[in-house]
Structures are given as C-alpha cells and as structure tokens.
Residue, then its C-alpha position, 0 to 999 in steps of 0.5 A: m250572220q247578217k247584221m241588222d240595220i236597227g233594233l226596236v225595243g218595245l214590241g207593243v202595237m206601235g213598236e211592232n208596226l214601226a218595225l214592219n214599216l221599216e222592213r217594208n222599206g228595205f231595212y233589216v229589223g231586230g226586236f226585243d221586249l221583256d214580254a216573251s209573248k210579244r216576242e213570239r207574236f212579233d216572230q209570227r207576224t214577221q215570218g219570212l221577212n227581214a225582221q226577227s226578235c232577239a231573246s235579250l237586249e244583249a243579243l239585239v245589240d250584238r246583232l246590230q251593224t255599227p254604228r248601232c241604232v236602237w229605237l225605244m218604244v217603251p212607256a215614257g218615264a221609268a221604263v225609258d230610264a231602265v232600258l237606257t241603264r241596261l243599254r249604256p254599257l252595251l253601246n260604244a261611241g257613235d251609236v244612236v239611241m232614239d226614244g220614240g215615246n211621248t216623253l216629257y222634253t226635260d227628261t230627254q234633255r236630262r238623259m242627253q246630259s247623262l250620256e255626255g262624254t260617252g260618245i253615244h248619241y241620244v235622240g228624242a223623236g215625236v211620233s204621231g199617227g197612232e198604230e195605223g200611222a206607225l205601220h203605213g207612215p207616221a209624222l216624225m219629229p226627231g231632235g237631240a244629238s245632231a250627229a245622229w241625224p245622218r244615221l237616222q235620216p235615210m230610215l226615218q224619211a223612208i218610213a214617214a208619211k208623204t205629202d201629196d207633193g212627195e215630201p216626207c213628214c220627217e225633218w230634224m227639229g233641233p238640239g236638246g229636247s226639241g223633238h219631244f217638245v214639238k210633239m208635246v205641242h202637237n198634242g196640245i193642239e190636238y186636244a184643242d182641236m178635238q174639243s172644238i169639234c166636240e163642241a160643234y157636235w154638241l151644239m148641233h145636237n142641243l140647238l138643232g136637234m140633229s141626229p148623228a147621221q145628219m151630223s155625219a153628213v155635215f162633217h163630211e161636207w165640211n171636210q172638203g174645204e178649209l176645215a178639211s183634216y183627219l179629225m174632221g174626217i174621222t168625226g164624220d165616220i164615227l157619227a155614221h157608225t151604228d151599234p150592231e146590237t141595238g141599231s142605235a148610233l154607237v156614239d150615243l151609247i158611249l159614256d161621256t168621260a174622256e181620258q188623257k195621257g198627260t201631253g195636253k196637261w204638260a203643254s198647258q203647264i209649260a205654257l204657264d211656265l213660259g208665260v205663253t197665253a194658251p187658254t184654248i189648249a188649257n180649257a180642252v184639258f179642263a174639259r176632259t177633267v170635268s168629263g171625269l166627274h161623271a157621278e158629280r155631274a149627274l147629281a149637280s144636274k138635279v141641283l143646279s139650275g140653268p136655261a134649257p136648250r131650245a131648238a134654233v129656228q134657222q138651222d142652215a144659218v146656225l150651221g154656217q155660224i158653227k162652221n165658221a166658229l169651228l174654223a176660228a177656234k182651230i186657228c186660235a189653237y194653232a196660233q197658241g201652239f206655235s206661240l208656245l213653240k216660239a217661246a221655247d225656242r227663245e228659252h232654249q235656243w233650239q232654232l226651231p224651223m217653224g215652217t218645217v214643223a208645219a210641213v211635217w204635220r201635213a200628213g201622217c199625224i193626228i192634226r194633219a189639216n189643210l190649214l197647215q199648208d197656209i201655216r207653212a206659207s205664213f212662216e215662209r213669208a215671215p220666219n219671225l212672225d210673232n203670232l199666226l193671227m198677225d199673218d195677212h191670210f189668217a187675219g183675213v179668215m178671222r175678220r170674216s169668222h169672228q162674228d160667227l164665233r161670237e154668235v155661237v158663244a152667245m148661243g151656248a151661254l144663253h142655252g146652257v150648253a158648255v163651249p169652253s173651247f169656243m169661249s176661250s178662243l174668243s177671249y184669246y182673240d179679243a184680248y190679243r187684238s186689244a191695244r189696252l186691257p184692264a191690267n192697269l187696275l190689276q197692277a194698281q191692286r198689286d201695288y196697293f196690297g204688296a208694293h209691287t210697283y207699276q209703270r206709267i204710260d207718260r214717263p219711264g220708270k217704276f212707281h209706288t203709291r201709298w193708296s190710303d192713309 
C-alpha cells in the first residue's frame, strides 16, 4: 500500500482545503477527524485524488512514510494538547508534528519542551489567508524545531502563495514559538488595518453623506496606489454588494457588533508585557469590545450629549485628507507590529528575519499590501532599524500625510465621530517624534507618593526628594 506524504488532523474547512492544495501540488495526503461526517465529506471531495481519510489517528500514522509529518488543524488550546497526547506514543524520533492553528506562542514553546528528549520535532506555523488562501495559496510562517524544516520546506513552499516575482510566501521564522508569534503580530496589524478602514468609511458616511456605492468606487480607486491591499479591495466589494431581498446595500443591514478570536488581544497584552507601544493595535481591539455593547450604546445615545455630524462642504478635499490619514494610520500600525516583533526577538533570541517576514506577508495573507514591499526594502537597507518611522521612505510619507491625519482626527472630534485608530496613530506618531515628554512630572509624582526615585538630566544616578514637610 502506497505510503502518504503528510497527514492532516482536523478536516474542517481550513484542514480540508490545505489537504486539497497539497494534493494538487503532487503530495499524497491522509486526513483524520474525530467527526465521522467530516471524514465522509473529505472522501467525497477527494474522490479520484491522491487523498483519503483514515478511520483513526493510529491508522493515519501507520499510513505515513517516515519520517512522518503530521499537520494539526484543530482549534487552539485544549484540542491541540489532546491530539498531541494521543500522537506522542505513535511517533518516533525524527517525525514532525506541526500545529497550524492560531495558537498562543507560549503554548507552542511549552509543547516543544514537553517533547524534549523524544526526538520528535515540533513546529508552530502561522497560516494566513482564510479558506480561499488555504485552497489556493496561503502565507505560511513556520517556526520551532529547525531540524523539521528540510522535511517541511518542499511541501509548504509548494502550496504557499506566490508573489508577482514568483517567491513563495513561506520561509522559516526561527526557533521556539517564533512562527506563531509572527502570526499573532500579523493578526494584530490586521485588527488595526481593518479598524482604520472602517473609520475612513464611517467618516465618509457621516461627514460626506456618501452612499455605499459611492464609497465602493472610492475604495476601488484608492486600491490602485500606495493604499493597495487585500483589505482595501474587499472593502470596495462589500460596499458595492446589495441585498437581494431588499435591494439595499447589504452593509447597512449588518448589525454593528464585531466579534474576535483573541489574537489581537494577545498582541496587545504581550505588547504591554514587553514594554512596546502599540496603541493603534490595542485601540482596534477596544473598538471591537465597545461594539459589543450594542444595547448599552443604544441607551447611551439617548442620554449622553455630543455634537451632531455636519456635512463637509469640500467633499473632494476632505476625501483626500481621509485617504492620507488612512495611509498614515496603516504605517503606524505596521511600525507598531514590527516593533513588537523586534522586542520579542530581543527577549527570546530568535533571530527573526524582519525583511523575510515582510516578504512572506506580500501575498496570500489578509494584510498583504503594496506597503510590504517598501517595508521589506527598509529592513534590507537597515536590518537593525529600530522603528519603521525612522526609515527615510516612511519618514517622508509621514511628513506629507501627518497634517491630514491631524485634520481628520480634529474633524472626528468636532463632529462626534469616534475614530480611535486615527487618534491613537496620531498620538503614537507625536509621542515618538518628541525629544521630551511630560513623563518628568509623572516620575516626580511617583517619587512623591512612593519614593520610586528619578533620574536627572544634568548628572547621573538615582535621586529621591522629600517633596513636602
């Protein structure tokens, strides 16, 4: 009986589509899921192909060529631990287990440690692109046991998305939980990018009185230049879509409550843990949590006062300002994300290839954008770049766009339109470019009530003052 090249555990939409992608690229794929109906659907969809389900995990492992390669596509958390517990006694030294879920990177590192001494190679791989990406070409960010990469590389790079210059959007990120950390930061940037786009849409709606169809045309136009990205393109498509039952724009009929799966929250929490300033990412998470207070907001709208939005007079001029504000906010989000990557790299000594991370994100993934080519070039010019805002190219873009960001933030504030992503991006930019901040007073306050000491600008050392008699 012919041995299989790889086994997929978890035959939901993502697992099934990845299996089909692997088969299409010449690999013999086995699949297993605890749900018999998913195994049956998998067999129906792969009929006549070099892919089939196995009735048990043991049967799947038995069908794999050695060294075995098992790809887990099960929900992050307890399910991964449960599968790993069952797999461990079935595998031998040299075999590879790869978790492709949205797993917290510390869990990946814990699982690697639990396998020390067994010779089993554990990998945590970020997978981005959704179900379509899984089928046609995702962006892949594997990291973990480096000995697994020669076994995985031919398969993963074969199925990954390809850039216009033919490069696969899959490279080795590094040891430990680096692959899942990179994916977590990707999702944090994704949160911020989506929120910024939504704020641009909301300003067009409230200040310019534009219809969804009109806004669709604008987003499609903006998607041709510096702002070009997957998220800009789908926004244009969404705004153009009409509800077949009512004939109204479908977006207007969707409840304004956004859900989340936790990766944006993790990115914000870990930024705090590592002392990284990432307010645009964090405020995008908070924007989703406040959207969930739908009933409270409905009551508050009847109680709390504020300015009523007024239509802007010069629509074309305001549209241009919103466009530049959106570009500036996107750059700030990427700058915060890469600062988080650099901080984790210092903490864990992963040797993350920053330019490669940007290159992998250029196709297949949700945040793919023209900006990433410029980000890649920035790190090629200066591998130790502290912050993207310090790169000559991005400093120049911010130089010509920050005033429009200020004007748009002011418009939002004066007209009572919440724009937390734009506001936090502006505050981040202004704080980062300030040679002096009011933290001198803050440290004096800490010393006053807690004797925490302070440093002086005119001499070295730590000092404490008795501020009152």
